[in-house]
C-alpha positions in Angstrom: 0.2 0.0 0.0 0.8 3.4 -0.6 2.2 3.5 3.1 4.6 1.5 2.7 6.0 3.7 0.4 9.4 4.5 0.8 12.5 6.9 -0.6 15.3 4.3 -1.0 17.8 3.5 -3.3 14.8 2.4 -6.1 12.7 5.0 -5.7 15.3 7.7 -5.3 16.1 7.4 -9.5 12.5 8.3 -10.5 12.8 11.8 -8.8 13.4 14.7 -9.1 16.9 15.1 -7.2 20.4 16.1 -7.1 21.1 12.3 -8.7 18.7 12.4 -11.6 19.6 16.4 -12.7 22.4 17.4 -14.0 24.0 19.9 -11.9 23.3 23.6 -13.3 20.1 22.7 -13.3 19.7 21.6 -9.0 22.2 25.2 -8.6 19.4 27.0 -10.5 16.6 26.1 -8.6 18.5 26.3 -5.8 19.4 29.9 -7.2 15.5 30.5 -8.1 15.2 29.4 -4.4 12.5 26.4 -4.6 12.0 24.8 -1.4 14.1 21.3 -1.5 15.7 18.9 1.3 18.6 17.1 2.3 18.9 13.3 2.4 20.9 10.6 3.5 21.9 8.5 1.1 22.2 5.3 1.6 24.6 2.7 0.7 22.8 -0.1 -1.2 22.4 -3.8 0.1 25.0 -2.8 2.9 24.2 -5.2 6.7 24.4 -2.5 9.4 25.5 -4.5 12.6 25.4 -2.9 15.9 26.2 -4.6 19.7 23.1 -3.2 21.7 23.7 -3.9 25.5 20.2 -5.6 26.1 19.2 -6.6 22.9 23.0 -8.5 21.5 23.8 -7.7 17.7 21.1 -5.9 15.5 21.8 -6.2 12.2 19.5 -4.5 9.2 20.3 -4.6 5.6 19.8 -0.7 4.1 17.8 -2.2 1.3 15.1 -2.3 4.2 15.9 1.4 5.0 14.4 4.6 3.4 17.1 8.2 2.4 16.4 10.1 5.9 15.9 13.6 5.6 18.8 15.4 7.9 17.4 18.9 6.6 14.5 20.2 6.4 13.2 22.4 3.7 13.4 25.5 6.4 17.5 24.9 6.5 16.4 23.0 10.5 18.5 20.2 11.0 15.6 16.7 11.6 16.2 15.2 15.5 17.7 12.6 13.8 20.8 14.5 13.0 20.9 17.3 15.7 20.6 14.2 17.8 24.0 12.6 16.4 25.9 16.1 16.8 24.4 16.5 20.2 25.7 13.6 21.2 28.8 13.6 20.1 29.7 17.2 21.1 28.5 16.2 24.0 30.9 13.3 24.5 28.1 10.9 25.2 29.1 7.5 26.1 25.7 5.3 26.8 22.8 6.1 25.1 20.1 4.3 26.9 16.5 5.1 25.4 13.1 3.3 25.2 12.7 0.5 22.7 10.8 2.8 20.2 13.8 4.5 19.2 15.5 0.6 17.8 14.7 1.3 14.2 16.1 4.4 14.1 19.0 2.8 15.6 21.1 1.9 12.3 20.7 5.0 10.9 22.2 6.5 13.2 24.7 4.3 13.2 25.5 5.2 9.6 25.7 9.0 10.1 28.3 8.0 13.1 30.3 6.1 11.0 29.7 9.0 8.2 31.3 11.6 10.2 34.1 9.4 10.7 33.3 9.0 14.8 33.1 6.8 17.1 29.1 5.5 18.1 28.4 5.8 21.3 26.8 2.6 23.2 23.2 2.0 22.8 21.0 0.1 25.7 17.3 0.0 23.8 15.1 -0.5 27.2 11.9 -2.6 27.1 9.1 -0.8 27.3 6.7 -0.1 30.7 3.5 -1.3 30.4 -0.3 -1.0 31.7 -0.6 -2.4 35.1 -4.3 -3.9 33.8 -3.9 -4.8 30.5 -1.9 -4.8 26.9 0.0 -2.0 25.6 2.3 0.4 27.2 1.8 2.7 30.1 0.6 5.9 29.3 -0.4 9.3 31.1 -4.3 8.5 30.5 -3.6 5.2 32.2 -2.4 7.1 35.6 -5.3 9.8 36.0 -7.3 6.4 35.4 -6.3 4.0 38.0 -5.0 6.6 40.3 -1.3 7.6 40.5 1.3 9.6 38.4 3.3 8.6 35.6 5.9 11.7 35.8 8.8 12.0 38.5 7.5 15.5 39.8 4.6 17.7 39.1 4.6 18.8 35.4 1.7 21.5 33.9 1.1 22.2 30.5 0.9 26.0 30.3 -1.1 26.5 27.4 -4.0 23.7 27.8 -3.6 24.4 31.8 -3.9 20.7 32.0 -1.9 19.1 35.6 -0.3 16.4 36.4 1.0 15.0 39.6 4.5 13.7 40.4 5.8 10.8 42.5 7.9 13.9 45.0 4.8 15.5 45.2 2.8 12.5 46.4 5.2 11.7 48.9 8.1 9.2 47.3 11.6 8.7 48.3 14.3 9.1 45.4 15.9 5.6 46.9 12.8 4.0 46.7 11.9 5.6 43.5 14.7 4.4 41.9 14.6 0.5 44.0 11.0 0.5 41.9 12.6 1.7 38.8 15.2 -0.1 38.8 13.5 -3.6 39.2 11.1 -2.8 36.4 12.6 -5.7 33.8 15.6 -6.3 36.2 16.3 -9.0 38.7 19.5 -9.3 40.2 19.0 -13.5 40.0 18.7 -13.6 44.3 15.9 -12.9 46.0 17.1 -9.5 47.4 14.5 -6.9 46.5 15.5 -3.7 49.0 18.4 -1.5 47.6 20.1 0.8 48.8 21.8 3.5 46.1 25.3 2.1 47.0 24.2 -1.4 46.5 22.3 -0.6 43.4 25.3 0.9 41.9 26.9 -2.9 42.4 24.7 -4.7 41.6 22.8 -3.3 39.3 24.0 -4.4 35.2 22.2 -2.7 32.1 23.1 -6.6 30.1 20.5 -8.4 32.5 17.6 -6.1 32.0 14.9 -7.9 30.3 13.8 -7.8 26.3 10.0 -7.6 27.4 8.4 -5.1 28.8 7.5 -4.6 32.0 4.2 -4.7 33.9 4.1 -1.5 36.2 2.4 -2.2 39.6 1.6 0.9 41.5 1.1 -0.6 44.8 4.8 -2.1 44.4 6.0 1.5 44.0 4.4 2.4 47.3 5.1 -1.2 49.0 8.9 0.1 49.0 8.0 3.6 50.2 6.8 2.3 53.2 10.2 -0.3 53.1 12.3 3.3 53.4 10.4 5.5 55.6 10.2 2.4 58.3 13.7 2.6 58.2 14.4 5.5 58.8 15.8 6.7 61.6 13.5 9.0 64.5 15.5 11.7 64.1 14.2 11.8 60.4 11.4 10.6 60.6 10.1 13.7 63.5 12.2 16.1 61.0 9.1 14.6 58.4 6.3 14.5 60.8 7.3 18.3 62.0 7.1 19.2 58.1 3.9 17.7 57.3 2.8 19.7 60.9 3.6 23.0 60.5 2.6 22.8 56.8 -1.4 22.2 57.9 -1.0 24.5 61.0 -0.9 21.8 64.0 1.5 21.6 66.7 3.4 18.2 68.5 5.3 19.6 72.0 8.9 18.5 70.3 9.9 15.7 73.3 7.2 13.8 71.6 7.7 14.3 67.7 10.2 11.4 68.1 7.9 8.9 69.3 4.8 10.4 67.2 6.8 9.9 64.2 8.2 6.4 65.5 4.7 5.2 66.4 2.9 6.6 63.0 5.7 5.1 60.6 4.0 1.7 61.5 1.0 3.3 59.5 2.3 5.3 56.8 3.2 4.6 53.3 4.2 8.8 52.8 5.2 11.4 55.0 1.8 13.0 55.1 0.6 9.5 56.7 2.7 10.5 60.1 -0.4 13.1 60.5 -3.6 12.4 58.7 -3.2 8.5 60.5 -2.2 10.3 64.0 -4.8 13.1 63.4 -6.7 12.3 67.1 -3.2 12.9 68.5 -3.8 16.7 67.1 -7.1 17.8 67.4 -10.2 16.3 69.7 -12.1 13.5 67.9 -15.4 15.0 66.4 -16.6 11.8 65.3 -16.3 8.8 67.1 -16.0 5.2 65.4 -19.7 3.5 64.6 -18.8 0.0 64.6 -17.1 0.4 68.1 -20.0 2.5 69.1 -22.6 0.2 68.6 -20.3 -2.6 69.9 -17.9 -2.1 72.8 -19.8 1.5 74.1 -22.4 -0.2 76.7 -24.6 1.7 79.2 -21.3 1.4 81.7 -19.0 2.9 79.9 -19.4 6.6 81.1 -19.3 5.5 85.0 -15.9 3.3 84.0 -14.7 6.0 81.8 -15.6 8.4 85.1 -13.9 6.1 87.1 -10.6 5.8 85.6 -10.1 9.4 85.3 -10.1 10.1 88.9 -7.1 8.0 88.7 -5.7 9.2 86.2 -6.2 12.8 88.4 -4.4 11.3 90.9 -1.3 9.9 88.6 1.6 12.6 89.7 4.1 11.1 86.8 1.7 11.1 83.6 3.6 8.7 81.7 3.1 5.3 79.5 4.2 2.8 82.3 2.9 4.6 85.1 -1.2 5.3 83.0 -0.5 1.3 82.2 0.1 -0.1 86.0 -3.1 2.6 87.1 -5.3 1.1 84.1 -4.0 -2.4 84.8 -4.7 -1.9 88.7 -8.4 -0.6 87.9 -9.3 -3.7 85.6 -8.0 -5.6 88.3 -9.5 -3.9 91.6 -12.7 -4.2 89.6 -12.0 -7.8 88.5 -12.9 -6.5 84.3 -11.6 -8.0 81.6 -9.0 -5.4 78.9 -11.4 -6.3 76.1 -14.5 -5.0 78.3 -12.6 -1.7 79.4 -10.0 -1.0 76.6 -11.7 -0.4 73.6 -14.3 2.1 74.8 -11.4 3.7 76.4 -9.4 4.4 73.1 -13.1 5.5 71.5 -12.9 8.3 74.7 -9.8 9.3 73.7 -9.0 9.0 70.4 -12.4 8.7 69.1 -11.2 5.8 67.4 -11.9 1.9 66.9 -8.2 0.7 66.8 -4.3 1.9 67.0 -0.8 2.3 68.4 -0.6 1.6 72.2 -3.6 4.0 74.0 -0.4 4.4 77.3 1.8 6.1 74.8 -0.6 8.0 73.2 -2.1 9.3 76.6 1.3 10.2 77.1 1.8 12.1 74.3 -1.6 13.7 74.6 -0.7 15.3 78.7 -3.8 14.9 81.2 -5.3 17.8 81.2 -6.1 16.7 77.6 -6.7 13.1 78.0 -9.4 14.4 81.0 -10.5 16.8 78.7 -11.4 14.1 76.2 -12.5 12.0 78.4 -15.3 14.0 79.9 -16.4 15.2 76.0 -16.7 12.2 75.4 -18.7 11.1 78.3 -21.4 14.4 77.5 -21.2 13.4 73.7 -22.2 9.6 73.8 -24.7 10.0 76.6 
């Protein structure tokens, strides 16, 4: 069909060009200002061979290639030419790009030869595929499935279209690189989590798979979780402080580390350090329905009052003292933890589950805990 037509070693003989026209005629046409393009005249029946780090030896016969335009009618170089000159001048050693560029590689190799320049090392990467079907990953897939496809936030100034980035979503660079490295490559061992230094030592471009890798955002989140949980208390505290400041919330400096460590168990992104532990910074405005129905009984207000008066008498209000006071009350009243624990958590946090209540109470402080208990008794009558 017409779409398969190529400007090549056969068809060039039937076209008006500098090969079929007399030299004077060509000069006259140029002088008259007729538009023209400059093409690469490919040698006939020549095997172009080059080694691709991922795909091995690639061989293409020039009879299956076309005479590509190098300079357009307006005198501007085409991508193919500009790319080669640019890479040569920048002393690029490795050209690592998507497999959609593989068909252009033989032309690029011929251009390097024509200039008498040394070719860089080529590696054509497999594509990232949709998580849920055939075909390559696109921005639309990200929009549809709710994940970013760009490293950083991006905005098209002309259309005002925006796209979220991994950085702004809360991914750590190390986790992001770890996720990318394992798309189409594996170390040949069971290891999945790598520090940047370990990746530098283990990664080998030659062992990248030739076939595309399905993108898995959930796996990416898992990497981020692992990175976040592996951070020092100091780093987590600093991340928490940043998140709190951006929301106009406050936490006592001395508790930042404790809170950050406690919340990191439930967090995937830095923002989760706050959202998962919002009850530490704001009094509950609602109470978990399920816990309320199942665990808050007619006896609950009285039990909460009893606990309050015991807490009031405590001289030191730290997790250990709170725990022994609470357990002392259970023993004295011959009550099981299941009878009092859930309603106590509900009264103080509004939640049905979460981290250790004794640590939570220490962080909140005596005054706040007592205020929350009386608020719950009032609201949950």
